[in-house]
C-alpha angles and dihedrals in degrees: 000000000000119000115234094234091058089049095052092047087060096043104041095062091045092051093047090054091050093047089053092051091048092053093046089051091050093049092047092051089046099248094125 
């Protein structure tokens, strides 16, 4: 059984990294 907190610790930094890459992509493509 995995604790939700441990799961969130793994997911949140990953999502943040992906989010940054998406924002950078949109800026580069001129959407933002």
